[in-house]
N, C-alpha and C positions, 0 to 999 in steps of 0.2 A: 436521351437527349444529353446534346454536348452540352457544356458550362453558360455558352452564349445562349443556346437555345433556351434552356431552362427561365435563365433572366430575362429574355425577351416575353415568354410566354406567361410568367407569372407578372410581367409587370399587364400584359392582355387582362388578364385575371380580376387583378386589380383595378382597371379602369372598366370592365363588364360591371362590377361590381356596385358602383357607382353610378351608374347609365341610370336616367332618370324614369326608364321601365323598371329597375330593378326597387327603387326606392319609394318612386312618385304615388302610386294609384291607392296605396292603404292609407296614404293621408286624406285624398278630397273628400271632402264635405257635403252634404246633401245639397242641391239648388235651392238658395232661398225665395221666400217670395219674389223677391223683385227679380233684379236683373244679373248676373255674374260675369264683370269686369275682368277679363285676365289682363296684368298688367306685367312688367319683371324688365329687368336687365342683368348681362352677366352672358359669360360664356357656355352655361349650359342652358339659356331662357329659353334656345329657339326648341331644342328638344325636350322641354321641358313641357313646352305648351304645345306640341304634339300627341304627347302624351294623354294630357289634360282630355285635348278632341276625342282619345282615342276612348278613354273612359268617363268622357259623361254622359248622361242620358241626351238622346238625340232632342228628343221633344223640351229640354231644357233650353231656357235662353241663356247666351253664351257669346260673348262677343272679346274684345280687346286687343292688344298691342303692347310686344313684347322686342327688346333690343340688344342685338347681339354684337358679336366682332365680326369683322367682314371676313366673308369665307366659315363662318362657322351655322348658318341659316340651313332650315330643313323645309320641306314643301308643306303647308297646313293650308286648311280649310277654312276655320273661322277666328281665327285669329292673327291678327297681323303680324311678319315680321320683319322687323327694320337693321340693315345691316349697318355700322357705325364704327368709328376710331378705336383702337385700341393698339397701345397703350395712351398714346396721345390721343384726345381728344379732338373731333371734328367736327364741320357744321351739320352732318348729316345728323349726329347724337344732338346737337344743340334743337335740330328739329325736332329729333323723336322726342326729346326729354321734357320739350312745352307741349307738345300733345299728351303726354302720358301724365305732365300736372295740369294739364286740362279736362283729361276724364277722370282722375281722381277725385279731382273740383266737383264735376254732373255728378259723382254716386250721391245715391240719398239713403237714408236710412233703412231702408226697404231691401236694397241690393249687396252687393257683396263683391269686395276687391279681394283676386286670388291673387296675391304676388307672388313671381318667380324667381327669386333670386340666386346669382351664384357668382363666382367672383369673377371680377371683371368689370362690373358694376358701374363702381367707382369714377370709370372713364366714360362709358356708354351711358350714364347719366347724367353727363356733365352739362350744368345751368348757371350759366357764373352769375353771379350775385350783380345787382344795379351796381351801375360803373364800372363793369367787370367785360372784357369781352375773351373771346378764343383764344385770341392770341398770347393773350395774360394767363390764363388756364394753360395754356400747351408750354409755353415756357418755362412755369412753377412745374407744373409735373415732371418735363425733362430734366430739371435739376434736381428734383426730389428724386427720383430715381437711380440718379449716377450719384447721390452722396453718400448711399450704403446703409440710410436711414429705414429703420424695420417698417413693415406696411403699416400697421396701426400709428406708427408719428406720420407716414407719409398721409393714411385716411384723415387722420386729426385736422391738418392744412386743408386737404380738399372738401371735407364736411365745412368750414367755414368760409369757403369762396364759392358756394352752392346756394340753391333754389331747392333742391331736392333732395340734399342728402340729409345726414344726420336727422332723421326722424321727420323732415318737414315735409314728406308726401304722405306720410298721418299726419299730420297736424291738417294738411288740405282737403281732406275727407271729412266727411259725415255718414257712408259706410261702414258696416263691420268689414275687418281686415283678417286677413288669413296668411300671412305671408311664408311659404315655404322653401326652404334654403338648402342648398347645398354648400357647404362650408370648404371656405380655402386657406383659413388662417387658424393660427395654433389657437386654441382653444374653445373654436366655436362660438364667441360673442358674436351675436347679430348683429351689435352695434359696429362691427368692426368689417364685415364680410359687403362687401361692395357700398360701403361707408353708410349702413344701417341703413334706408332710407325709410323706414317703418319703423326703427327702433331708437328710444331714447340715448340722446347724446349724451354723456358725462363730460366732455370736453369743451374749452370755451374758447373765444379769439386769442385768449391773452396763452391759452396752453398750445394754440398753431403757431404763434407770435416764438415760444419757447423752441418750438421744433425747429424752424427757423434758425436761429443761433446755437442751438447744439451742435446740428449737421452741418452748421456755414453755408445755409443755403442760399445765395444771392435769386431775389427775385424782382419782378418788375415794379417800379413805383407803386404803381395803382394798388397793386399784391400788398404792398406793404402800407401803404395809408390806409386800404380797406380795412385790416386785420388790428391796426391801431386806434381805426376811430370804433371797432367791435369789441379791443378791450376797454374803450373807453367808453362804455357802457351808452355811444350812441346809437350802437345800431340791435337792431334785436338780434339773439343768439338764438343757434339750433334750440331743436324742442328736449326738454328734458324731465326725467322719470316723473310720475305724478301729476302731470297736465292732463286734464280730461279726454283728450285725443287718444290716449293709450288703454283706454278704459273699452275701447271696442277693438284692439289691434290684438293680434295674437303671431308671435313670432318663432318659428317652429325649424329645427334642424332638423333636415331629414335624409344629409347624408354628408359624411365626413372622410379626413384622411384614416383615421383608425379603420375605418369599415373598410378601406382598400386594402390596407394593411392588411389586417383580419384575414381576408381572402387570397391576399397572397402566403398568408403563413397556412393556410390548409394547403395549398396549393402544393407549396414545398414537401408540408407534412406527411403527404399521400404519397411521396415521392423518399423518404425515406429518410428526411435530410432536415434537422431539427432547426424551426425556426424561434427567432430570439427578436422582437418587438421592442426597441429604444422608445418606441413613441411616436406620436405625429404633431409635437410640439418643438423640434428642434428648431434654433435660428441662431442667427451670428453671422460671421462671416463667411463666405464657403469654404475660403482657402484652409480655415481656422478650424472650423468642422468638419475637414476633411482630414487633418492633420490629427484630430483627434480619433477619430474614426479609423484611421491608419493603425496605432498606439494599440487600439483594440484588437484587430484584425492580426496582428504581428504576436499578440499574446496570445493569440488563440490558434492560428498556425504553428506558433513554435513552442508551447506549453503546453497545449490541450485546457488553459481556461480563460475565461470563467467556464466556457463548453467547451467541449471537444467536437473536432471536424469529424463527419461534415457538418456543417451550421451555416444557416443563411441569417446575416442580422439586418434589421428593415429597420426601416427609420419614415419619419414624413415631416411638413413641417415647412416651413419657407425660408432660406438661407436667403443672404443677402452679399451683393458685390457693389466695394467701393473702386466706380470706374477711375484708371487713372491711364490708361494705355490707348491706344489706339485702334485694337482689334476688336473679333467680333466672339461672340459668345455670350450666352444666357449662365446661370446662376448653377444650373445643373451640370455644364460641362465643364465649368471653373472648377466645382467640388470633384469631380471625376480626375482631373487634369492635377490638381493638386493633391488629391487621391494616390492617383499614379507615382507621381514622383514620391512622396513619402512611404509608399509600400516599396518603391525601388527595387521592380521584379518578384515579388515573394511568390515562392512555390505556392500554387492550387491558391493565389487569391485572384477573384474575377469580380465585377462589380459593375452595376448599371445605374443613372441615376437620370432621372427623367421627371419635366411636369405632365400631370394625367390630365391636361387638356390638348398634350402633344404640340405646344409652342413652347420650347423652351426660353422666356425672355420674351423677345422681337424678332426670334432668328426662326427659320424654319423647320428646325428639328425638335425632336422632343426634349432628346438627351443624348447618352453617349453609350458608350463600353468600353471597360478597360480589360485586360489579359494580364496572365504576368510576363507573358512577352510586349507589350504595350511598349513600353520608354526603346528595347533594342528594336522593333521595327520602324520607330521614328528614328532613328539615330542615323539607321539605313536607308533610310528614307532625306538623309538632310534637316530632320526638323529638332529643331532645337524646344525642347518642353520647359524648360526653366524659361527661355529669353519667350515663349508662348504663353507661359504662364504672366512674366512679367507686364506683356502689353496687352493681358486682358485679351487673348486671340485664341482662347482653349477652341473657339470654333473651327480654326483653322489648322491645328492641332491634328482634332479627330476626323475633319475633312479629309487630312491629308493620310489618314491611314486607314479609310472606308471605314469607321466608327463609329459615325452619327445615326441615331436610331430615329429614322422620319418614320412620322405616323399618320401625318395631317392632321389637322382638327377631329378630337375625340368627343365634342356635346356633352363635355361632362370637364368639371376641374374642383380635385380634392385637392388640389396643391403636389406638395415635390413628392414622389416616390424615389427610393433607394435603396438598393438591395446589394451587399457585400457576400458574396459568396466561397468561402470558403472547405474546399474538401479536400 
């Protein structure tokens, strides 16, 4: 296999390892005395719901609904699937979130709520707090996503503008809850995954205000007024650890980025390429992370330290992009463009970076690939890599080279997958 083929196949193997059928069945509980209500939200929610249907006893009562991103639905028979907006919420998501909240509230002590949670749920479960509207949430989300703030900070704000996030679905029900979670955040803390609809929230309205100030995010007046009222104890906060509702709730992470990296490592090892996993918690500005990774690649390629080639350096997590230019491109494409510029045609250096959900930010590609000749080919095509990076136009750079990685929705989501192959 060529280096490009190896990288693409490694991504396929990584994604396959965290599909619902690979991680979910072993965690299914026995049916309860009453009914089982399946609820959920996220990019993997529909595939998880289909998996539950396949493995749930046919004679046991099963129903419910899950919300997934437009284009990520799959056919189901017993569990309703609704598509809604991501990363910006839409009216379909609001209607579905209200129905999901009502479903949780209607379950009793003899029932089981089987919650299927994955990345993307924060947007899909949007149900604005009293006094706020859809446009308020959309404007706030858009500003946060462009600010460069990490996902934990973004979700701190979103939790405090919602009636469903930050443990509030747990507080709404009397049923036993088992939340099966596919993690897309560094550290796998349930409170951060889809903004923790069934998990205790350690943050406050005051914390949300601090996030807006720290990242200099401008939000609608109604949002600012709401958060200030909450910080002044005029409004109830999100659900906190120790509250009685969490006595009958279990949040269980069943898939994450490290599982995907381990699968990719096994793929490379079987082909005589030594795998090195830097971890699945890599965060920071995409172009700065790329600069650090380029320095490591140069040390390996030129000096055989700390590992000799052939070697592949694997990492996951979620970088961020502070958007200042008019171009297109998600964080993985921006990482790769910065990496290519810092490698500057380093011989024997190839790389792939992609989002495991198949969507890099808001684009139609999962990510992209680079090779030692990427910059040379760009110059021949009249593409200025430095200008593209300054304009946040990594999509345009890789589209011009034919090096976008387009997979379509993968129906799972454990965040970014990065592989630097040094031959």
